[in-house]
C-alpha positions in Angstrom: 66.0 99.6 86.6 65.1 102.0 89.4 67.3 104.6 90.9 68.7 103.7 94.2 66.6 104.8 97.2 68.1 107.7 99.2 68.1 106.7 102.9 66.0 108.6 105.3 67.7 111.8 106.4 70.2 111.3 103.6 70.8 113.4 100.5 71.7 112.2 96.8 74.5 113.5 95.1 74.3 116.2 92.2 73.7 114.8 88.7 75.4 116.9 86.2 75.0 116.2 82.4 77.0 118.4 80.1 76.3 118.8 76.3 79.8 118.1 75.3 82.6 120.4 74.0 82.8 122.1 77.4 85.3 124.9 77.8 88.7 123.5 79.1 91.2 126.4 78.8 90.2 130.0 79.3 87.2 129.7 81.6 86.2 126.0 82.3 83.2 127.3 84.6 81.4 123.9 84.1 84.5 121.6 85.2 85.5 124.0 88.0 82.0 123.8 89.7 82.2 120.1 89.4 85.5 119.9 91.3 84.0 122.5 93.9 81.0 120.3 94.5 83.3 117.3 94.7 85.3 118.9 97.5 87.5 121.6 95.9 90.9 121.1 97.4 89.8 117.8 98.9 88.0 116.4 95.8 88.5 112.7 95.1 87.8 112.1 91.6 87.4 109.1 89.2 87.4 109.5 85.5 85.9 106.9 83.4 86.9 107.4 79.8 85.3 104.0 78.7 83.1 105.6 75.9 86.0 107.0 74.1 88.5 105.2 72.1 91.1 107.6 72.1 93.9 106.7 74.5 94.5 110.2 75.8 91.0 111.2 76.9 91.3 110.0 80.3 94.7 111.5 80.9 93.4 114.9 79.6 90.7 115.1 82.2 93.2 113.8 84.8 95.4 116.7 84.1 92.3 119.3 83.8 90.9 118.4 87.1 94.3 118.4 88.7 94.9 121.9 87.5 91.5 122.8 88.9 92.8 121.9 92.6 91.2 118.4 93.2 93.5 116.5 95.5 93.5 113.1 93.8 92.3 112.1 90.3 92.4 108.5 89.0 91.5 107.2 85.5 89.5 103.8 85.7 88.9 102.5 81.9 86.8 99.2 81.2 87.8 97.2 78.2 85.7 94.2 79.2 82.6 93.5 81.5 84.8 91.4 83.6 87.0 94.7 84.3 83.8 96.2 86.1 83.6 93.3 88.6 87.3 93.6 89.9 87.5 94.3 93.4 90.1 97.0 93.3 88.2 99.1 90.8 85.2 98.9 93.0 87.1 99.8 96.2 88.6 103.0 94.4 85.0 104.1 93.5 83.9 103.6 96.9 86.3 106.1 98.0 85.6 108.8 95.3 83.8 112.2 96.0 83.0 112.5 92.3 82.7 110.3 89.1 83.2 111.9 85.5 82.2 110.1 82.5 83.9 111.4 79.2 82.4 111.6 75.8 82.7 109.0 72.8 80.1 106.4 72.2 77.2 105.9 74.8 76.7 102.3 73.6 80.0 101.3 74.1 79.6 102.6 77.5 76.5 100.9 78.4 77.5 97.8 76.7 80.7 97.6 78.9 79.4 98.6 82.3 75.5 98.4 82.2 74.2 96.1 84.6 77.6 95.4 86.2 78.9 95.8 89.8 80.5 99.1 88.6 77.1 100.3 87.3 75.1 99.3 90.6 77.8 101.0 92.9 77.8 104.1 91.2 74.0 104.2 91.4 73.9 103.2 95.1 76.8 105.8 95.9 74.9 108.6 94.1 72.0 108.0 96.5 74.4 108.4 99.4 75.9 111.7 98.1 78.5 111.0 95.3 78.4 113.5 92.6 78.0 112.1 89.1 78.9 114.1 86.0 79.3 113.2 82.3 79.8 114.9 79.0 78.3 114.1 75.7 77.9 110.2 75.7 78.7 110.5 79.4 75.6 112.6 79.7 73.5 110.5 77.7 73.9 107.4 80.1 73.2 109.1 83.1 69.3 108.6 83.1 67.3 105.4 83.0 66.3 105.9 79.4 69.2 106.6 77.1 69.0 108.0 73.5 71.4 105.5 71.9 71.2 106.8 68.6 69.0 108.7 66.0 68.8 111.2 63.1 69.0 114.8 62.9 66.2 117.3 62.1 63.5 119.2 63.8 60.3 117.1 63.0 59.8 114.0 65.3 59.4 110.7 63.4 59.0 107.0 64.3 62.4 106.3 63.1 64.1 109.4 64.6 65.4 107.7 67.9 66.4 104.4 69.3 66.4 104.0 73.1 68.5 101.8 75.4 68.8 101.3 79.2 71.1 103.9 80.8 72.9 103.9 84.1 69.8 104.7 85.9 70.6 107.3 88.5 67.2 108.8 87.6 64.0 108.0 85.7 62.8 111.6 85.5 64.4 113.2 82.3 66.0 112.0 78.9 69.1 113.7 77.7 70.1 114.8 74.3 73.5 116.5 73.8 75.3 118.8 71.0 71.6 119.7 71.0 71.4 123.0 68.9 74.5 122.3 67.1 73.5 119.1 65.5 69.8 119.8 65.2 68.5 117.1 67.6 65.0 118.6 68.7 63.1 115.9 66.5 64.9 113.0 68.1 64.3 114.3 71.7 60.6 114.6 70.9 60.5 111.2 69.6 61.9 109.8 72.6 59.3 111.9 74.7 56.4 110.4 72.3 57.6 107.0 73.4 58.0 107.9 77.1 55.9 111.1 78.1 56.5 110.6 81.7 60.1 112.1 81.3 61.3 115.5 80.9 63.2 116.1 77.7 66.5 117.9 78.4 68.4 119.1 75.2 71.9 120.4 76.0 73.9 122.8 73.9 77.7 122.3 73.9 79.5 124.2 76.6 76.3 123.8 78.8 75.5 121.8 81.5 72.5 121.1 83.9 73.5 120.9 87.6 70.7 118.9 89.2 70.3 119.3 92.8 69.5 116.5 95.2 65.9 118.2 95.3 65.8 117.6 91.7 66.1 121.3 90.5 68.1 121.7 87.5 70.4 124.9 87.3 71.9 126.0 83.9 75.7 126.6 83.9 77.5 127.4 80.7 77.6 129.6 77.5 74.7 127.9 75.5 71.1 127.1 76.2 69.1 124.2 77.8 65.8 123.0 75.9 63.5 121.5 78.4 60.3 119.7 76.9 57.7 118.9 79.1 55.2 116.1 78.1 53.2 115.6 81.3 50.2 117.5 79.6 50.4 115.7 76.3 46.9 115.9 74.8 47.6 113.9 71.8 50.2 111.7 70.0 50.2 109.9 66.8 53.1 107.8 67.5 51.3 104.7 67.8 49.9 104.9 64.2 52.9 106.5 62.5 55.0 104.6 59.9 58.7 104.6 60.4 59.4 107.6 58.3 56.2 109.7 58.8 56.2 113.0 61.0 54.8 112.5 64.3 51.9 114.9 65.7 52.3 116.0 69.2 49.8 118.3 71.1 50.1 119.9 74.6 54.1 119.9 75.0 55.5 122.7 77.2 58.9 124.0 75.8 61.3 126.2 77.9 64.6 127.7 76.7 66.9 128.2 79.8 70.2 129.8 80.0 72.8 130.2 82.6 71.2 130.8 86.1 67.7 129.7 84.9 66.2 126.8 86.8 63.6 123.8 86.4 62.2 121.8 89.0 61.7 118.2 87.8 59.0 117.5 90.3 56.9 120.5 90.1 57.5 121.0 86.4 58.1 124.7 87.0 60.8 126.9 85.3 62.2 130.1 86.6 64.6 132.6 84.9 66.7 132.8 88.2 68.8 135.9 88.3 68.0 136.8 84.9 64.6 138.0 86.2 66.2 140.5 88.7 66.5 143.9 86.9 69.5 146.1 87.5 68.8 149.2 89.4 
């Protein structure tokens, strides 16, 4: 599906994929910034814990966001696709200033809300200015192309990754999470071999890509973001590789970004940001 079109003179909301295991107690910088974007003391947030099977997940984030100063935080879970058609749930989402998808299983999330009125509303509202964040599985689903599952390892193979439709807020990137901790470079590269148009974004734990309305990505958190740009891909053997054979990819550009560094998804230009400013 295509992202909803931003009205002339309007501005899309921020898109905030988080690599999972974000700091929640001592210095929750990522969650704090999300609440600030959503309005600070006026923030009206909806938490969607559908990816998780743990009953306490939604309530935990409700408490966290309340402690960070949000005015209102509600939990909307979806156990069936029919739930995602209910008028009262749609009305609640229509009033929110921020939506947060928790971690869990991204296929559970896409199976239950993909293509439903809830998914369509979130996509339309993001184009109108609603800020949408997700952690772990909740990050994976934000883009049009979602990594459903795959194998660990640094070498891309035809069998390394399986893709599924995501929420479709953007078609500019493919997300992988818990990136360095779970050795997921190979499956991200395999996803790009299938779809070289997109930018690959590998998010370490406790690390987020805050993507502005102008499609500039800024890193927040304690880890790194691996950005893989396949726009100048010169050669790929994906079309002839057997399932378990390594894939040859030539012409990839790789950036490793840390807090404060940026990457523009339009121009494909990276910047060290404030790291480039030397102390006097």
